[in-house]
Structure formats: structure tokens, C-alpha cells
ZAZA-325286 format. One line per 8 residues: number of its first residue (from 1); their letters; for each residue x, y, z of C-alpha. Coordinates in nm, 2 decimals, always signed. Layout:
NUM	a	X Y Z ~ ...
***
This chain:
1	xxxxxxxx	+6.57 -2.48 +2.07 ~ +6.51 -2.26 +1.79 ~ +6.42 -2.56 +1.56 ~ +6.15 -2.68 +1.81 ~ +5.98 -2.34 +1.82 ~ +5.95 -2.36 +1.46 ~ +5.80 -2.68 +1.46 ~ +5.56 -2.59 +1.71
9	xxxxxxxx	+5.43 -2.27 +1.53 ~ +5.41 -2.45 +1.21 ~ +5.22 -2.75 +1.36 ~ +4.87 -2.83 +1.26 ~ +4.70 -2.75 +1.59 ~ +4.81 -2.37 +1.56 ~ +4.57 -2.33 +1.26 ~ +4.20 -2.31 +1.31
17	xxxxxxxx	+4.00 -2.61 +1.22 ~ +3.86 -2.66 +0.87 ~ +3.49 -2.61 +1.02 ~ +3.58 -2.26 +1.18 ~ +3.72 -2.15 +0.85 ~ +3.42 -2.25 +0.65 ~ +3.17 -2.09 +0.89 ~ +3.36 -1.78 +0.87
25	xxxxxxxx	+3.36 -1.77 +0.50 ~ +2.97 -1.84 +0.48 ~ +2.90 -1.54 +0.71 ~ +3.13 -1.32 +0.50 ~ +2.94 -1.43 +0.19 ~ +2.60 -1.35 +0.36 ~ +2.71 -1.02 +0.47 ~ +2.82 -0.93 +0.13
33	xxxxxxxx	+2.49 -1.05 -0.03 ~ +2.29 -0.86 +0.23 ~ +2.50 -0.54 +0.17 ~ +2.44 -0.58 -0.21 ~ +2.06 -0.61 -0.16 ~ +2.06 -0.30 +0.05 ~ +2.22 -0.09 -0.21 ~ +2.00 -0.25 -0.47
41	xxxxxxxx	+1.69 -0.17 -0.31 ~ +1.82 +0.20 -0.22 ~ +1.84 +0.26 -0.57 ~ +1.54 +0.12 -0.67 ~ +1.32 +0.32 -0.43 ~ +1.45 +0.66 -0.58 ~ +1.10 +0.79 -0.58 ~ +0.92 +0.99 -0.31
49	xxxxxxxx	+0.65 +0.80 -0.17 ~ +0.42 +0.83 +0.12 ~ +0.18 +0.59 +0.28 ~ -0.12 +0.80 +0.37 ~ -0.33 +0.73 +0.66 ~ -0.70 +0.75 +0.64 ~ -0.79 +1.15 +0.62 ~ -0.44 +1.24 +0.58
57	xxxxxxxx	-0.35 +1.50 +0.30 ~ +0.01 +1.63 +0.25 ~ +0.03 +1.97 +0.12 ~ +0.27 +1.99 -0.17 ~ +0.59 +2.23 -0.22 ~ +0.45 +2.60 -0.21 ~ +0.10 +2.45 -0.22 ~ -0.06 +2.72 -0.01
65	xxxxxxxx	-0.20 +3.01 -0.21 ~ -0.08 +3.35 -0.12 ~ -0.41 +3.45 +0.01 ~ -0.42 +3.17 +0.25 ~ -0.77 +3.03 +0.11 ~ -0.66 +2.73 -0.09 ~ -0.40 +2.45 -0.09 ~ -0.29 +2.18 -0.29
73	xxxxxxxx	-0.25 +1.87 -0.13 ~ -0.17 +1.50 -0.17 ~ -0.36 +1.18 -0.08 ~ -0.34 +0.82 -0.17 ~ -0.42 +0.47 -0.02 ~ -0.23 +0.13 +0.02 ~ +0.13 +0.09 +0.04 ~ +0.33 +0.39 -0.09
81	xxxxxxxx	+0.00 +0.57 -0.16 ~ -0.04 +0.46 -0.53 ~ -0.40 +0.33 -0.48 ~ -0.65 +0.61 -0.56 ~ -0.39 +0.88 -0.57 ~ -0.49 +1.23 -0.64 ~ -0.39 +1.59 -0.57 ~ -0.68 +1.80 -0.44
89	xxxxxxxx	-0.76 +2.13 -0.43 ~ -0.84 +2.21 -0.05 ~ -0.99 +2.46 +0.14 ~ -0.69 +2.59 +0.37 ~ -0.89 +2.75 +0.64 ~ -1.11 +2.44 +0.72 ~ -0.88 +2.18 +0.58 ~ -1.17 +2.04 +0.36
97	xxxxxxxx	-1.15 +1.89 +0.01 ~ -1.30 +2.10 -0.26 ~ -1.19 +1.85 -0.54 ~ -0.94 +1.61 -0.70 ~ -0.72 +1.78 -0.97 ~ -0.83 +1.49 -1.23 ~ -0.57 +1.58 -1.50 ~ -0.27 +1.50 -1.27
105	xxxxxxxx	-0.24 +1.13 -1.32 ~ +0.02 +0.87 -1.40 ~ +0.25 +1.03 -1.14 ~ +0.58 +0.85 -1.06 ~ +0.57 +0.97 -0.69 ~ +0.30 +1.00 -0.44 ~ +0.49 +1.18 -0.17 ~ +0.37 +1.54 -0.12
113	xxxxxxxx	+0.73 +1.68 -0.15 ~ +0.76 +1.57 -0.51 ~ +0.50 +1.80 -0.64 ~ +0.57 +2.18 -0.68 ~ +0.30 +2.46 -0.71 ~ +0.35 +2.81 -0.82 ~ +0.05 +3.04 -0.76 ~ -0.02 +3.36 -0.92
121	xxxxxxxx	+0.01 +3.67 -0.68 ~ -0.40 +3.71 -0.66 ~ -0.42 +3.31 -0.60 ~ -0.67 +3.30 -0.91 ~ -0.42 +3.08 -1.10 ~ -0.19 +2.78 -1.00 ~ +0.07 +2.57 -1.21 ~ +0.17 +2.23 -1.08
129	xxxxxxxx	+0.46 +2.04 -1.17 ~ +0.52 +1.66 -1.12 ~ +0.72 +1.35 -1.26 ~ +0.57 +1.08 -1.48 ~ +0.93 +0.91 -1.54 ~ +1.27 +0.94 -1.37 ~ +1.36 +1.23 -1.62 ~ +1.04 +1.36 -1.73
137	xxxxxxxx	+0.82 +1.65 -1.57 ~ +0.48 +1.77 -1.65 ~ +0.28 +2.08 -1.60 ~ -0.08 +2.16 -1.55 ~ -0.23 +2.50 -1.51 ~ -0.56 +2.59 -1.34 ~ -0.77 +2.88 -1.28 ~ -0.95 +2.89 -0.93
145	xxxxxxxx	-1.26 +3.06 -0.94 ~ -1.60 +3.01 -0.77 ~ -1.45 +2.77 -0.51 ~ -1.34 +2.54 -0.82 ~ -1.02 +2.46 -1.01 ~ -1.08 +2.48 -1.40 ~ -0.80 +2.36 -1.65 ~ -0.64 +2.61 -1.85
153	xxxxxxxx	-0.34 +2.42 -2.02 ~ -0.18 +2.08 -1.98 ~ -0.07 +1.84 -1.89 ~ +0.22 +1.92 -2.08 ~ +0.62 +1.84 -2.09 ~ +0.84 +2.09 -1.92 ~ +1.23 +2.11 -1.92 ~ +1.23 +2.11 -1.52
161	xxxxxxxx	+1.06 +2.00 -1.20 ~ +1.10 +2.28 -1.01 ~ +0.98 +2.65 -1.08 ~ +1.31 +2.88 -1.10 ~ +1.14 +3.25 -1.09 ~ +0.80 +3.41 -1.15 ~ +0.87 +3.41 -1.55 ~ +0.87 +3.04 -1.52
169	x	+0.50 +2.98 -1.52
***
């Protein structure tokens, strides 16, 4: 009886057919490729991008001036906002565009959260930092007077993207 049971359990009919094993191998391969593609694209999109709607402006980090009169906002067109991308000086009370900050160009990112502002206490100066490469940050400084932004300095390389304290301007 024991011999008979061993023969039955080792018979070819107890193993899945070759076709089922092939389908399983193919599905496993497809799943592994899909996981690899997912992780490869996640690494490739390590930038902060935004596809802006017409008329949509995103205020950058700390972009509102201390007196509440001005803000710095981002806007671009097309997929991920790269077409015609600019940072703008805005009238924070009306939401209207005052003008583009033309010196800020060749940016790596288009999402407002990737740009950092540091305003003077009297709202008459603003420094803006942004990335032009994954490990390269730039800074541009403006004087705000007569409802206009006038270049003080930059663009110039800085050691860090974020402002750390009030002496880091």
C-alpha cells in the first residue's frame, strides 16, 4: 500500500502541465519588469514640477512679503510647467502680476515648493534661491520699490538651497 501511494504522488498527473508553468513564468517576468520600470521612473522624476492651469500661480516657500503687499509666485505652461516658466512679482492684495523676474532662468524645477524666498523685515528686498542642477543652487536678490523688482545681485551660486537664518541673505 505504501508503494502504491508513492507511485501515485510521483505520477506525472500530480504536476501542473507545462503550459501552466510557462504562463506563471511569463507573468512573473512581466511583474518584475513593471516593478523595475516603476522604480526607474520614480528616481528619474526627482524634481518638483507642476502642470499649471491657465491663470494659476503658485506662491513659493516664504514668498509672501512681511507687509503683505507682495508675493513671489511661479507659473509655467505645458506638461510639468517648463514652457514659458517664470517667477513673478505679484501684488498680494489683488493677485495681479506685476512682472516676471527675468534673471531667474534655467531652473531645474517648476513647482512652487522648490523655490525659497527670504524677505527683508521692511519688504524692500527679497532673495530667492532655486536649483539649476540636482546639487547646484543659485540666488538672485532684488530691491522692491515703486511697485517693481530691480536686480541687486545674482544669479550667483550658493552653498545651500534653503535659508537657515537671517544672516544667510
